[in-house]
N, C-alpha and C positions, 0 to 999 in steps of 0.2 A: 392263453387269453389275447384276446385282441390288442395292438400295440395303439399307442395314443395316436390322436391324429394328428395329420401335420399342422403347421399353421396357414398356408395353404389352402389344405383340405377346411380347417376348423372356417378358415375367411369364405369358401364357398359356402359350408351348411349354413353359415350365416346368413348368406344371399336365399338359402334353401333350396340349393342345388345339391342331392343327394342321390339321384337316381338319376341314372341316363337320360332318361326323358323331360328331366328337367330341369338340362345342361342342354335337349336341344331342344326344349321353348324358352331359354335364356335369350331372345330377340335382341338387337342391339338396339341404343339409343337413337343413333344418328350412324353416319358413314363421311368418310372422310376420303377422296380421291387424291392418291397417290401412284397412277398408274402412266403418268406424264411427268415433265418438267414444264415449266413454265419461263418466262424471262420477265427481269424486275424492268424492262423497258415495258413491256405490254402488259404492267399492274393496273389495276383499279383501285382506290383507297377502299379499304377495309373488306379486301376477298383476300380468301384462302390461298394461300398460295405454296408450289413445293418450287422450291430452287434448287443448284447443286452451284455452289459459289467458293471462292477460296476465302480463308481470314488474313486481310492485309494489315488489321491491328486489332491489341486485346489487352484491356488495363481492367485495374479495379480503382473506380471513386469513393473517394470519403467524403462527401457532402453531406449533405441532413439526414441522408440516406444511403448505405452503403450501397454498390448494386457494379458489376461484371458488366461493361461495354464493350461489345465487340464489333468492328466492323470488317464487311465480306462486298465480296465483287464478283459477279459471275459474268464480267464481260459484256454487260451492256447498263451495267448502273451499279450504284451501293448500295447497301443497306444497314443499317446497325440493328443489332440484336440486344437487346436493353433485360439484364438479369437481375431481381431483387432478392432471390435465391440464387446459391451457387455452391457449388464441394468444388475441394481442391481435385477430382476426377474429371470435374468441368472446364477448370479452367485448364489442364491439362488437353483437355480434345480439344479446347479452343484456340492451340496456341498458333502465333501465325505463321502462316505458309497450310495449313492442315485445309483441303479438299473434305467439303461436306456436303451430306442432302439434306434442306433444311425444311419445317413447315410450318408456318403460322399465319397468323394474321395479318396484313400489311397497313402499313398509319403512313398516310404521306403528311408533310408537313414542312416549316420551312428550312430545317436541317436534312429533308430528304425522306427516304424510306426506313422507316423502324418497324419491329418487329419485338413482339413482349412474349417472354419465357416459352421462345417456340422451340418443337421438337426437332432433335437432330440427330444424324448419323452418320459415316464415313461415307463418301461418295462412294459411285460404281455398284456395282452387282445391278442383276436385272430387276426392273420396274414389276410390279405388283400386277396382274392382270386384273382380276377384281377392285371392287371400290373398299376399302378396307373400316369392317365394324368395328365400332366404339360401344361396349357392354355398359350399362349398370354396375357398378361394382363399390367396393367398401375399401378400407384403409390396408393397403399391408398386400395386397391383390391387383396383380399390374395386367394393363389390357394383353400383352403379350401370353401370360401364364392362361388369362380366363380365355381366350381366342384358343389356344391349344388343348385346353380344358373340354370348351365348348364341342369345338369338333371332333374330337375322341367320343363323348357323350355323342353326339348325331352319328358317329358311323357306327355304333355300339347299341342305340335303341332302337327297339321295336315299333317301326313305323307304318306295321301294316295296315291295310284297311279296313275299317271298322265300318262302315256305312254305306259307301258308293258301289260296292260288290254287292250288297244283300239288299238295297230297295231299288224297286224298278225306276229307271229313267234317270236315276242318280252318277250310273258310269259314264255315258255320256257328258252330263251336265261337268262333272269335275275330270275328265279324261284327261287333259293340259295338266294339270295341276295336281296331285296325290300329295300327299303329307310330305311326305319325304321330298319330293322334288319342291314345293314350297317352302320348307326350311332351308335345303340346300342354299335355295336361290338367295333368301332373306340374310342368311349367314354372310354369304358371299356374291355377291350381285354383281355381274360384268357390268364393265366400266358406262357403256354405252345407254345404260336406263337412267331413263326419266328421275333425279331423284326424288321431285316432288310426288311422284307416285308414290315412293317410298314411306318419305314423309308422313302424307296424309292418310294413308295404309287404301287408297284407293286401288292398288296394283292386285291384278287376280291372285296371286300368291297369297297376298295379304287376306282376301276376301277368303278361300279356303281356312286361313288359320279361324278366323273371326267363326266361319260356320261351323267348325269340328269344337270351338269352345261353349257357342250357343247351345250346338246341339246336345254337348254334355250336359249342361247343364238343365235345360228342359228334361232332358233322361230323368238325371237324378231328383230333378222336383217330381217328375211322374211317378217315378221309381217309390220316392216317398210317400207320395200322396196314395199309390195303390196300396203300400206297406200298410198304412194307419186304416186303410178300409178293410182291412183284416182282421185289426183286432175289434175286441170287443170296448162295449160301453154302458151303461145303462139307458135304455131308453126312461125320458122323463116325461110321464105322461101319468094326466090323472087318476085317481085310485080307480075300478072298477064300480062305474054304479054312482059316480060322482058326476052331477049336472052340471053343465059348462056356466051355468050363471052364477055360479057358489062357487066356484075356482077362484086361489087366490090371486090371479091373476087378472081376474073380471071385477073381482072389488078394489084391486088396488086400479084400475083404470075407472072406475065410477066415482072413487073418492077423489083422485087428481084434481087438483084444481085450474086446471088448462082442459085442451083437447088435444091429442095425439094428430100430429100433421100426417099426409096421405104418404110421405117418404116412411116417416115410423110407424106408421098402419105396413103399411110393405115389408120393412126390412122385418119389423118383429115376427111378422108371419112365416120370411125367410127362416131366422132361427129357429120358432116354436117346429118349424119342420124335420129341419138337421136335430134339434135336441128329442125330439119322439123318435130317432132310428137307432138302432142300436150299435151303432159305429160313435168314432170319436167326433164329432162336430170340430172342425177347424178353421175357424168362418174369421175375418178379418171385419169389423167396422169401422167405415172412417165417412167421417164426415166433417165438414167446417164449422169452424170455432162458433161456437151456441146453437149448433144444429140441433141438439137433442139428443146426446148418446147418454146420457146418464139415465133418465127413460125408460129407456130401452135396454139397457142394462138390468135396470131392475126390474124388468115386465119379466127377463129370461129368467133372472133369480127368482122370482116368484112363480116359475112352472117349474125347476131344479126343484123348491121346497115343499109346495104343491105334491111331488111326487114323492117326499118322505126322503130328501136328500141335501145334503149338505152345499152351500157354494160361497167361493171364497173371491173378494177385488182385491187386487193389489196394485197399488200407484206407485210413482216415483220418487215421491217428496210428503210431505208431513202433511204440508198444507194441500196439497189434491189431495192426499187420502182424507182429510180429514172435511174438506168441501163435500166429499161422495159420500162420508158418515154422518155428515149431520141432515143431508136432501134424504137418504136411503131412510134412517133412523126417523126422517117426520113424514114419512110413504108408508113405512110398514110397519113400525110398533103399532100403531091407531088397529093394524087388521091381525096382531099377537102375534107376529114374527119378533124374536129375539135375536139381537143384534149384537156382535163380538166387536173390538176395537185391539188392533193390537201393532202397538208405533215401537220399536228401539227407544224413545225415549220414557218408558212407563215406569211407574215405580214398582217395586218389585211385588210386593201385595196385590196390586191390580194386575200386575200381570199373570201373577199363579190364577188367580179368580180367571180370567178372559180364559186361558189356559184348560183350566176344568170347564169351562162351558163348553170349548171347544171338540175337549176330548166327549166327552157324555152326551156332544150332540146336542146340547139343549139350544146352544145358539147354530140357530140353521143358517147366518149367514155372516159370516165374518172379514169383515174392510182394514184394510190396513199397510205397510210399506211393505220392504223386504222382510220384516220380521216374521210374516206371514209364510215364509218359506225354511224360517232355520230348524235345525233338527228336533228341536224340544215342543215344537206346534205338533201336535196328532188329531188327523181327523177322526171323526167316528164314521164318515159316510161321505166323504167328499165326492161329489159326481161332476160340478162346473166350477171352471175357473175362468177367471174376466181378468182382463191385466189391459190397465190401460195408460196410453202415453208406448205401448207395449216396446217402438226402439230402442226405450232409454234403460231398459234392463238387458242383461246380457246373457246369451247363449244358455249358460249353466244357470240362471234365474228363472228361466223361462222352465226349463226340464226341471228343478226342485222342484216347483209346484204342480205340475202333471205330476212326476212321482209321490204325490202327497198320498195319492188319491188311497193305497195299500200301506199298510205297517209291512213288517217282515211275517210272510206266512208260514203257518207254524201244524196246517192243513193240509192235505193235497185239496181240498175242498178251496183254501186260502191260497196255494199256486194257480190257481186257475182264476182266482180274480186278482191275483195279482197281476194278470195280462191283462185288468181293464185298463181302460185310460179316461181322466175326465173329460169333457167337450171343455173347448176350449174356444174362447170369444178374444179375441185381442181388438185393444179397440185406438182409434188413432186422429187426433184433429190434425195431422198432416196429411192433404189430403193425396193419393199415391198418382202419380200421371199412368197414365195405359200402358206404354212400354214397360213401365216399373212392375205392375202389376203382374202383366206378362210373364217376365225373367225372374223379377226374385219374389214374387207370391203366386210362380204359377201352382205353389201345390195348397193355396190355402181360396176357398169361396170368400168371394167378396164382397160384401153389401156395402151400398152407397148412401147416405142420409143427401140428398142433394137440394134439401130444402129448409129456409128456415123457418121457424117459428111466428106466426104471425105477431104482429110489433115492435118486434128488431127495426132501430133508424140506422138507415145508412150512415156509416163513417166516413166523413171529410177527413180528406189526410193532405198534409201542407207541411212542407220542404222549407225549414227554416234556419239561417245562419246563426250558429253561436252570439254572435255579435249582437244578435237583435234579442238576446235573450231576457232585456229587461221588458219587450213590448209582450212577451212568451208571460212572463209573473201579472203582466196588468192583466192578461184573460184570465189569469186564473184568478183574479183577484173578484175580476167580474160574475166568473163560476160561481164563486163561494156567496158572492153575494145574493146570484138568483136561488141559495139553497143546494147548491151542485157541489161535487166531489169530483176530486182529481188526483190522478196517479201521477209521477215523478221516477220512472225508471233510470239507474243510474247503473253501468259495468262495469265498477269496483266498488270495493266495499272501502278498503284503506289507500292512502296512498300510494303510489310504486313510482320509484325510480325509473324507471324501464319505461314505465308508458304516462304518458304526459295526457291524463287524462282526471276529471273532476271524479270525487268520488261521492259517496251516499250519506258518509258523515257529516263531510263541506257541506254536501247540496242539501241536508236535511238541515244544518244550524244555517246556512244563507237564508234560505226560504224563510225561518222561521223569525231573522232577522226582520225581511223586506214585507212579510204579511204582520207581521205585530201593530195591533190597533186597539188601545184600551177601551173604546167604544164598543170594539165589536170584537173579542178573542178569536183567533182561529187554533183551532191544532192543528199539529203537523206533525206525523208519526214517522217513525224512522222500522226500517224491518231490511233484517237482510239474513242469511244460513247461517252467520257464527250467534246470534244470539240464543241464550236461551230458549227450551220449547214452551215453558211457561209464558214468556213474555213473547213470545212470538206471538203467541194464542191471545193474549191480552189484545197486543194491538190489533189484530184482525178482526177480533170482537170489537172495539171501539169503530175501526173505521167501516166494517160491515155493520153497523148500529148507527150510523148517520153522527155519530159524537164527536169522529174525527174526520175534518174537512180534505184535507193534504195525507197523501200516503206518499215517502220519500223510499223509495223500494228498489232493492237489485232483482233480479232475473226471479228471486223465488216465487214471484205473482205471475209468469209465461202463462201456468195453464190452473185450470179448477177455480179461481177467484171471482166471484160471481154478486157484483152488488150495482144493482140496476141503476140507482144514483149516481153512478159515477159516470159523469159524461165527458171530461178531458183527459185522454191520455199524452204525458210530453214525455218522449224518450231520447235519453242526451249520449251525444255520440252514438248517434243513429247508425252512422259509417262502419262502427264495429261490430254490430250487431247481424247475425247470418239472416238471410231473410224468413225463413220458416219460422224462426224468433219473432221477426219484428211483426209480421203476423199473427202470430199468438199473443202478443202485449198492446195488438191492438185491437183484438178480440177480444178485453178485457173491458173494453167500452162499447155503447151501443145496446145495451140490453135491456134499457127502459125507454120509454117514450120520450122522451126526452134527446133532441139534438146533440149527434155527438163527436169530436173530433179527435186526431190524435196529428198532435203535433212530433215530426220526428228534427232534433237540432243535431245540427250537422258541424263540425269542426275543420276544417282543412289545415289543421296545422299550422307549420312551417312554408308548406306548401303551394303552388297558385292556385290548383285544384283537386278534387280527390279524386282519386286513383278508379281505374275503368271498373273495377269489381263494383267500388263502393259505388260506383255512380250507376252502374245497372241496375243493383236491388232495390237502391232508393226511387231511383226510376220507376219500378216494376209497383213498389208499396204507393206509388203520386199517382198510377193510371190504373192498379184494377183492386178491388176489393174480394174478387172471386177466388178464393182459397185454391181451387184447380188449377186454375192461369197460374197463381204463384209459386204452386207447385213447380208445374210445369218450365217456368223461368228457373227456379231455384235449380232443379234437376239438369240445364243447361248451365247456367253458373256454377255450379259444385260437381257435379257428373255424380251417381249412381254411388260410390264410396261412404262421404260423407254427407249424400242427402239420407241414408240408412244409419248413420253411425256406423260405420263397416267395424269400428274397432270394438264397439258393443256385439255388434248380431253374428261376429266369428263365420260369417254365410264367407263363402270363396265367391269375392266379383269377379268381376270383367276384369281379364289384364287387356285384351286385344279389339273387344268389340265396342263398341259404341252407342247407346242406344238413341242418341238423339240423329244418327247417320244411319244405324245395320236395323233399323224397322223391317226392312223387305227379309232378310235372313235370320232374322226373329219369326217371323214369321213362316218362314218355309222349316227353320228346326223345332216349332211347336207344332207344326201339322206331320212330320217326319219323324218323332220322336215316338208317339204310339202303337204307330205300324212295329216300326224296329223293336220294342218293347214286347208285340207280342208274335213275333214273327220271328226275332234274333235274339233271343238273351244273352246268348253267351260273350256274341259283341258288342251289346250294351255294357256289361260290364265292365270289360276291358277296354271302354270309351272312355266311363268315366273314371276307370281308377288310372288310368293315363295323364287325364285332364285332373282331376279335383284329389286323385291320391285318397285319402282321409277326412280330407274336406267335407265331405257328402256327409257323414254323422249330423253333421250341423243343422241339416234341414227337417231334423227332426224336431227343431224348437221353431 
């Protein structure tokens, strides 16, 4: 029986350091230069310094805060060491007369030089010849132990070349910096190396690591894409002998009260070509807010249903799912298509009825939330899965929907059919920047709606300080007088002691009082995620029908809500929202012919000005309404992990490469990947295992 892990081993596992290669790839956060001794007389304020000095005074003071004060003299000047946390063993080591080697940040002042909580050890002994690495760690795992573990793992790890020797021209490119040479250098860089090149990751050793990482990502994506191409999916084509002009998709187009844009026609044709093939479609449909993704999804569903199969559409929130359901019902029900509705809040009787419709195949289209993927939901013949706002779903949820195509096989024929997969169409209103698409969506075909339907009015965006709140309320009053409707979005539902933010409940009360007019009553509604579903539905119905003039809401209306008469969006504490979220909220207005505006109310609190990140976000919102430019700036500000919702996606995000600066390396990896996969599959698998371990499985979603 294996022995229990020691505490340091548990801490290593907590950091994900299980294999030798994990240790070898655990790179320093920063470095300290302990290769030479400095003199205090040469010190500069704020400099990291290492000195050797003798303790001349040591005492514990009991003022407002207990602290240990130690004075040391290095022969050129004196310095006070200040410790607010200390132990008897430290006091013993810091007794008068002790000769120490001390390292810390030196600060100047009226009382001379000071170091706060410096590190120290006995003086003497040889100085290191390389920079000292400082690693990411967890409680209970000291740097000394971690350094030994990393170097031990580095010595044992298989770091043999997996691409330079196999690909023509690559050996010369990486001749100086093999993987072992690069890692050894980065763990123990020589003292004469420019720290700037290490910190900004521009050093050739860093370039080798980033190249390896990007190549592993591209190889795993390409492997997943080719693996899917070997699977089977039902080709969704009209029945033999059916005329093109009587097909369901054609009849839907004829019945729509509007014409498709050129972009919608192009994208619908791309999807139709994929659906007609006997391999699973794996396509991302991206389009800015209001570009008309829902009707494209409806046309894809029509092709699926016309071919005799079922289609499922899953959305992350009940409000968004309801919005889709209402639109699709209005479009498809007159054409004789039965649509089922599934959410977690349904009454048991209604739910049983819907499950029966789905299992029998009578419901050709199923729309809902996460409820669609629950175990009790059995489809008769699911062939197309559509996932809206796909980044909001975790990997397991996306896989669960794809696995709904077949039940448990009970015959050889069923076992063959169980290898089939449904076609998958994922939709997002968060446009994907090109480098991100090349990197994280390399295994997807991407369709882009880059054109807004006619009649959409440009939205004016204004940044307004919270001190001018009264002026905003006056603007709301003017919009209501013109027969328009208004959104007011707040970040919290209830008061929070930790966050000094206005809340939806209080704002609703304040606006109700401020807009009160006995002669012309104004209805102000409240909507948030903790309300009962029936109550939320009633509020949305009143607002959609125009009976409610002002809707105070949390971000539950971020996507999917479509009220053409709403012409003003006010976002309170806009500095607290993400850039993509602000753009989504802004997209709730400007859906009709009336001039529309988005007011971003911001507050600096007690600070004299906004923080740098918040300022960049609000500046981007004011400068552009282009979702693709917004996405590019959002990627710059947040990085790919947060942009993709890394906690949801499960994908192995890049640790070393930076998509904003390493585009050339990404292009290189993208071009090399198919050559390696075709010519050296055994090296490819070693490379992927080295860099991704089991995480490559997530690419199946």
